[in-house]
KOLLUMVEX-345500 format. One line per field, with one value per residue (C-alpha): residue number from 1; residue in one letter; x, y, z. Coordinates in nm, 3 decimals. Layout:
N
lopa	(NUM:...)
sedo	(a:...)
xx	(X:...)
yy	(Y:...)
zz	(Z:...)
end
This chain:
405
lopa	(1:2:3:4:5:6:7:8:9:10:11:12:13:14:15:16:17:18:19:20:21:22:23:24:25:26:27:28:29:30:31:32:33:34:35:36:37:38:39:40:41:42:43:44:45:46:47:48:49:50:51:52:53:54:55:56:57:58:59:60:61:62:63:64:65:66:67:68:69:70:71:72:73:74:75:76:77:78:79:80:81:82:83:84:85:86:87:88:89:90:91:92:93:94:95:96:97:98:99:100:101:102:103:104:105:106:107:108:109:110:111:112:113:114:115:116:117:118:119:120:121:122:123:124:125:126:127:128:129:130:131:132:133:134:135:136:137:138:139:140:141:142:143:144:145:146:147:148:149:150:151:152:153:154:155:156:157:158:159:160:161:162:163:164:165:166:167:168:169:170:171:172:173:174:175:176:177:178:179:180:181:182:183:184:185:186:187:188:189:190:191:192:193:194:195:196:197:198:199:200:201:202:203:204:205:206:207:208:209:210:211:212:213:214:215:216:217:218:219:220:221:222:223:224:225:226:227:228:229:230:231:232:233:234:235:236:237:238:239:240:241:242:243:244:245:246:247:248:249:250:251:252:253:254:255:256:257:258:259:260:261:262:263:264:265:266:267:268:269:270:271:272:273:274:275:276:277:278:279:280:281:282:283:284:285:286:287:288:289:290:291:292:293:294:295:296:297:298:299:300:301:302:303:304:305:306:307:308:309:310:311:312:313:314:315:316:317:318:319:320:321:322:323:324:325:326:327:328:329:330:331:332:333:334:335:336:337:338:339:340:341:342:343:344:345:346:347:348:349:350:351:352:353:354:355:356:357:358:359:360:361:362:363:364:365:366:367:368:369:370:371:372:373:374:375:376:377:378:379:380:381:382:383:384:385:386:387:388:389:390:391:392:393:394:395:396:397:398:399:400:401:402:403:404:405)
sedo	(m:t:k:l:t:d:t:a:i:k:r:a:k:a:e:e:e:a:y:s:m:s:d:g:g:g:l:y:l:w:v:t:p:a:g:g:k:l:w:r:w:a:y:r:f:g:g:k:r:k:l:m:a:f:g:q:y:p:d:v:p:l:v:g:a:r:e:r:h:a:a:a:r:k:l:l:a:a:h:v:d:p:m:a:e:r:k:a:e:k:t:a:t:k:a:s:t:e:h:s:f:q:t:v:a:g:l:w:l:e:h:w:q:a:e:k:s:p:r:h:v:d:a:t:r:r:r:m:e:a:n:i:f:p:m:l:g:a:r:p:i:g:e:i:e:a:p:e:l:v:a:m:v:k:a:i:e:t:r:g:a:a:d:l:a:k:r:a:l:e:n:v:g:q:i:f:r:f:a:i:a:h:g:h:a:k:r:n:p:a:s:e:i:r:p:a:d:v:l:k:p:t:h:k:t:n:l:a:r:i:d:a:k:d:l:p:g:l:l:r:a:i:e:v:y:q:g:k:h:v:t:r:l:a:m:k:l:m:a:m:a:f:v:r:t:t:e:l:i:g:a:k:w:e:e:f:d:l:e:n:a:r:w:s:v:p:a:e:r:m:k:m:r:t:p:h:i:v:p:l:a:t:q:a:i:e:v:l:e:m:l:r:t:l:t:g:s:g:e:l:l:f:p:g:d:r:d:t:s:k:p:m:s:n:n:t:i:l:g:a:l:k:r:m:g:y:k:g:q:m:t:g:h:g:f:r:g:l:a:s:t:v:l:h:e:k:g:y:a:h:e:h:i:e:l:q:l:a:h:a:p:r:n:a:v:s:a:a:y:n:h:a:l:y:l:e:p:r:a:k:m:m:q:d:w:a:d:y:l:e:q:t:l:r:g:g:k:v:i:p:f:r:q:s:a)
xx	(9.491:9.454:9.100:9.025:8.996:8.802:9.137:9.292:8.988:8.991:9.369:9.329:9.427:9.330:9.588:9.627:9.477:9.191:9.292:9.124:9.152:9.046:8.854:8.848:8.576:8.569:8.459:8.684:8.681:8.736:8.919:8.887:9.101:8.836:8.852:8.532:8.542:8.300:8.204:8.227:8.192:8.324:8.164:8.074:7.731:7.633:7.994:7.998:8.200:7.972:8.032:7.788:7.777:7.705:7.715:7.962:8.176:8.129:7.737:7.784:8.043:8.257:8.036:7.740:7.927:8.019:7.653:7.544:7.822:7.730:7.354:7.452:7.678:7.398:7.182:7.465:7.512:7.138:7.205:7.034:7.200:7.208:7.218:6.910:6.734:6.800:6.654:6.343:6.295:6.336:6.080:5.825:5.899:5.842:5.521:5.395:5.487:5.305:4.989:5.020:4.725:4.902:4.995:4.656:4.508:4.723:4.587:4.230:4.291:4.424:4.105:3.859:3.998:3.903:3.595:3.674:3.806:4.180:4.095:3.878:4.141:4.418:4.212:4.132:4.502:4.607:4.339:4.463:4.842:4.758:4.497:4.504:4.844:5.024:4.829:4.744:4.970:5.253:5.006:4.939:4.582:4.461:4.570:4.397:4.099:3.797:3.962:4.253:3.999:3.826:4.149:4.216:3.881:3.889:4.237:4.115:3.802:4.019:4.153:3.795:3.757:3.449:3.350:3.692:3.696:3.367:3.526:3.839:3.624:3.427:3.752:3.894:3.576:3.610:3.963:3.878:3.606:3.852:4.100:3.844:3.756:4.126:4.220:4.426:4.188:3.919:3.680:3.605:3.641:3.508:3.164:3.156:3.162:2.921:3.037:2.748:2.902:3.238:3.200:3.015:2.697:2.733:2.479:2.489:2.466:2.400:2.667:2.633:2.448:2.290:1.911:1.769:1.717:2.097:2.181:2.221:2.500:2.683:2.658:2.794:3.082:3.180:3.166:3.414:3.626:3.988:4.154:4.261:4.049:4.028:3.878:3.615:3.528:3.501:3.254:3.043:3.041:2.968:2.663:2.522:2.592:2.565:2.761:2.967:3.295:3.508:3.323:3.391:3.752:3.843:3.674:3.865:3.824:3.767:3.434:3.280:3.086:3.026:2.867:2.599:2.599:2.657:2.915:2.942:3.094:3.235:3.120:3.468:3.434:3.082:2.982:2.718:2.961:2.738:2.797:2.622:2.517:2.512:2.317:2.495:2.319:2.450:2.595:2.792:2.933:3.057:3.222:3.391:3.500:3.670:3.821:3.956:4.177:4.332:4.369:4.260:4.607:4.607:4.398:4.216:3.985:4.107:4.468:4.657:4.901:5.204:5.129:4.924:4.875:4.650:4.338:4.303:4.244:3.888:3.941:3.999:3.634:3.574:3.874:3.749:3.409:3.582:3.779:3.454:3.310:3.100:3.279:3.034:2.755:2.833:3.012:3.072:2.821:2.576:2.509:2.361:2.123:2.037:1.947:1.739:1.546:1.469:1.385:1.149:0.970:0.928:0.754:1.005:0.962:1.125:1.266:1.425:1.592:1.702:1.850:2.038:2.171:2.274:2.070:1.844:1.858:2.107:2.150:2.330:2.015:1.887:2.224:2.266:1.903:1.867:2.186:2.042:1.674:1.473:1.759:1.522:1.336:1.651:1.819:1.536:1.557:1.933:1.890:1.616:1.832:2.135:1.877:1.755:2.113:2.198:1.892:1.926:2.284:2.194:1.887:2.049:1.746:1.575:1.333:1.038:1.128:0.980:0.986:1.066:0.800)
yy	(7.724:8.091:8.173:8.384:8.762:8.980:9.141:8.809:8.704:9.023:8.990:8.626:8.613:8.359:8.112:7.861:7.586:7.623:7.630:7.644:7.889:7.724:7.892:7.575:7.328:7.210:7.544:7.698:7.936:7.783:8.011:7.920:7.999:8.235:8.441:8.296:8.266:8.003:7.892:7.526:7.295:6.943:6.701:6.340:6.186:5.823:5.733:5.922:6.243:6.533:6.884:7.162:7.499:7.824:8.065:8.305:8.571:8.872:8.791:8.586:8.770:8.595:8.647:8.507:8.203:8.141:8.174:7.924:7.694:7.715:7.634:7.335:7.203:7.216:6.994:6.753:6.730:6.646:6.351:6.546:6.557:6.940:6.898:6.662:6.911:7.208:7.019:6.943:7.304:7.403:7.153:7.270:7.645:7.554:7.376:7.664:7.907:7.720:7.730:8.083:8.306:8.519:8.219:8.081:8.435:8.445:8.116:8.244:8.573:8.384:8.172:8.455:8.710:8.506:8.717:9.042:9.358:9.423:9.753:9.559:9.282:9.534:9.721:9.412:9.303:9.648:9.647:9.304:9.405:9.727:9.608:9.227:9.086:9.309:9.132:8.788:8.725:8.526:8.324:7.961:7.989:7.674:7.858:8.185:8.256:8.484:8.730:8.797:8.897:9.122:9.294:9.338:9.507:9.723:9.847:9.955:10.108:10.330:10.477:10.606:10.341:10.136:10.044:9.923:9.712:9.545:9.468:9.319:9.092:8.994:8.907:8.707:8.499:8.435:8.327:8.088:7.925:7.874:7.731:7.477:7.364:7.300:7.125:7.424:7.481:7.309:7.609:7.966:8.200:8.489:8.324:8.354:8.730:8.991:9.346:9.467:9.268:9.445:9.774:10.099:10.153:10.395:10.596:10.553:10.885:10.943:11.089:11.457:11.612:11.950:12.008:12.052:12.431:12.470:12.306:12.618:12.750:12.423:12.399:12.764:12.679:12.382:12.577:12.839:12.591:12.721:12.386:12.132:12.120:11.749:11.770:12.017:11.780:11.486:11.669:11.783:11.407:11.289:11.523:11.396:11.024:10.995:10.679:10.576:10.767:10.448:10.372:10.722:10.769:10.415:10.488:10.369:10.507:10.160:10.157:10.447:10.423:10.797:10.732:10.521:10.742:10.465:10.394:10.022:9.963:9.609:9.381:9.378:9.745:9.742:9.707:9.449:9.253:9.282:9.495:9.832:10.069:10.439:10.613:10.942:11.262:11.510:11.726:11.429:11.353:11.722:11.680:11.356:11.529:11.804:11.550:11.345:11.641:11.614:11.248:11.071:10.954:10.729:10.437:10.628:10.925:11.048:10.942:11.019:11.316:11.109:10.781:10.805:10.413:10.457:10.655:10.980:10.947:10.884:11.200:11.430:11.515:11.552:11.781:12.006:12.025:12.130:12.405:12.523:12.572:12.253:12.080:11.880:11.963:11.772:11.459:11.279:11.024:11.306:11.353:11.009:11.086:11.424:11.270:10.994:11.244:11.481:11.215:11.026:11.363:11.427:11.100:10.887:10.512:10.382:10.073:10.296:10.508:10.220:10.038:10.352:10.372:10.005:9.946:9.683:9.324:9.120:8.740:8.513:8.441:8.816:9.000:8.980:9.083:9.355:9.558:9.630:9.659:9.963:10.116:10.350:10.515:10.539:10.719:10.971:11.012:11.069:11.337:11.502:11.509:11.672:11.929:12.001:12.063:12.279:12.493:12.526:12.644:12.900:13.028:13.051:12.884:12.555:12.534:12.313:11.968:11.856:11.510:11.469:11.300)
zz	(4.254:4.159:4.051:3.748:3.740:3.492:3.397:3.309:3.108:2.908:2.833:2.730:2.347:2.091:1.980:1.709:1.931:2.193:2.546:2.895:3.191:3.522:3.785:4.011:4.096:3.748:3.607:3.335:3.035:2.696:2.464:2.093:1.801:1.662:1.994:2.160:2.539:2.650:3.014:3.065:3.369:3.376:3.628:3.671:3.736:3.740:3.676:3.346:3.271:3.152:3.022:3.083:2.921:3.112:2.818:2.666:2.805:2.827:2.788:3.103:3.324:3.559:3.862:3.659:3.558:3.919:4.030:3.774:3.873:4.238:4.154:3.941:4.218:4.458:4.230:4.195:4.572:4.597:4.344:4.056:3.710:3.637:3.264:3.277:3.512:3.276:2.985:3.178:3.272:2.897:2.791:3.060:2.960:2.596:2.664:2.887:2.610:2.333:2.547:2.673:2.639:2.378:2.171:2.166:2.104:1.794:1.671:1.743:1.552:1.245:1.249:1.315:1.071:0.761:0.664:0.847:0.696:0.744:0.927:1.184:1.213:1.291:1.529:1.718:1.721:1.860:2.118:2.256:2.245:2.432:2.693:2.715:2.655:2.924:3.195:3.046:2.764:2.926:3.150:3.077:2.939:3.137:3.469:3.423:3.670:3.666:3.922:3.671:3.403:3.655:3.732:3.360:3.270:3.596:3.488:3.153:3.310:3.534:3.212:3.132:2.863:2.977:2.630:2.552:2.886:2.758:2.422:2.581:2.798:2.486:2.295:2.592:2.590:2.225:2.268:2.558:2.353:2.075:2.333:2.464:2.115:2.030:2.363:2.518:2.804:2.983:3.095:2.997:3.311:3.085:3.078:3.464:3.446:3.307:3.241:3.473:3.760:3.754:3.561:3.651:3.448:3.159:2.985:2.605:2.413:2.047:1.836:1.816:1.526:1.448:1.398:1.054:1.128:1.165:0.833:0.631:0.853:0.842:0.460:0.426:0.679:0.465:0.134:0.263:0.471:0.479:0.534:0.275:-0.034:-0.036:0.321:0.205:-0.078:0.170:0.387:0.085:-0.031:0.313:0.332:-0.003:0.021:0.418:0.421:0.726:0.780:0.734:0.408:0.279:0.370:0.243:-0.093:-0.403:-0.752:-0.889:-0.692:-0.892:-1.218:-1.296:-1.626:-1.450:-1.143:-0.899:-0.619:-0.535:-0.199:-0.167:0.110:0.283:0.354:0.486:0.857:0.760:0.542:0.224:-0.069:-0.084:-0.372:-0.339:-0.617:-0.704:-0.758:-1.017:-0.744:-0.603:-0.933:-0.964:-0.637:-0.764:-1.086:-0.886:-0.652:-0.937:-1.048:-0.695:-0.616:-0.940:-1.013:-0.706:-0.572:-0.292:-0.310:0.018:0.077:0.383:0.396:0.519:0.342:0.029:0.020:0.331:0.366:0.560:0.936:1.054:1.260:0.973:0.921:1.305:1.327:1.032:1.200:1.520:1.352:1.181:1.542:1.551:1.832:2.030:1.795:1.474:1.369:1.034:1.149:1.221:0.848:0.846:1.140:0.989:0.646:0.804:1.019:0.721:0.481:0.723:0.786:0.434:0.387:0.200:0.230:0.555:0.362:0.108:0.376:0.582:0.267:0.180:0.543:0.500:0.802:0.652:0.803:0.604:0.583:0.334:0.134:0.102:0.091:-0.290:-0.341:-0.082:-0.171:-0.509:-0.397:-0.484:-0.686:-0.894:-0.601:-0.401:-0.678:-0.694:-0.324:-0.326:-0.602:-0.409:-0.109:-0.297:-0.456:-0.103:0.029:-0.266:-0.244:0.129:0.090:-0.188:0.003:0.340:0.513:0.527:0.224:0.177:0.066:-0.269:-0.398:-0.757:-0.969)
end
């Protein structure tokens, strides 16, 4: 019998009724009235006639169909039913996939994200997709051993991201604990490793910030900033309110009560996961009124350039400081450290400053109480701070700090 050729298969046309084109050994191409060309193999096992599919042409070319046919015939010669064997392999593959590290990680993330901010959840998901899944994602979670985790964190470290490597190891440990609790794994190999055992020691450095004596120059640079007006106003508000960068750029107009001079940051946008109140000085309200003419028609105070439904990049302020000549000298976070230092030096109550920085210890019992604690003295402190910034800017030098009565 003449075997099939690619030319003959390509020329085969659909007819009113389906027909077959044999390649020998029971392998044939089934041509349907709709024009489909399907590979089939007819064989007998246990006294019964069976029909096994090998896929569709041209997805499975002639050479591919013959390879699958040959492999199936070897199983048949060994007294193994090829169709039953393929079904068993699919079942095993499905079970392995259901309990792969990536699948269990997805279940953990769904459970873990309940009380986390969308930004934090998205950052964690992207960190896993970029650093963890490429090495561990497809592995059955119950088969992963400690050396594999070491290889993962070392690979991240070689990119100069030691902190990221530590976070990845922490996430892996959380996922394994979840897997054990839900019967997907019996042990946590991440608990057998400490970052210090496998990563080079790093020296933590504080975020850059200028000294108080350099404040006049920075304030002048902000005042005459040649970039986007919205960015300049963001820096001015950052200096007066000294909130975290993420809290500033994610601010929404609905959070502000200008009549009562108050900014209420909701718990889901705070690092400590509890609401935070920022008393607004008169200078801060002036900034907000100017900003309202630029972005007041939208939801966000500081919308992104490309997508106004999302806030500006958290690198926008850092980039502006760099263009002003403060690269390596000042960051957005630096305004917080600068305010804390000056206010402490001028004798303001430590607990007032810490509450305003949202550093105060929080727990479920005290959260609702603490976030509104000492509002009156904090409002006076924030007004004094804004007055200090304004007078320092106008005088061109650091002036004596006077507390209001």
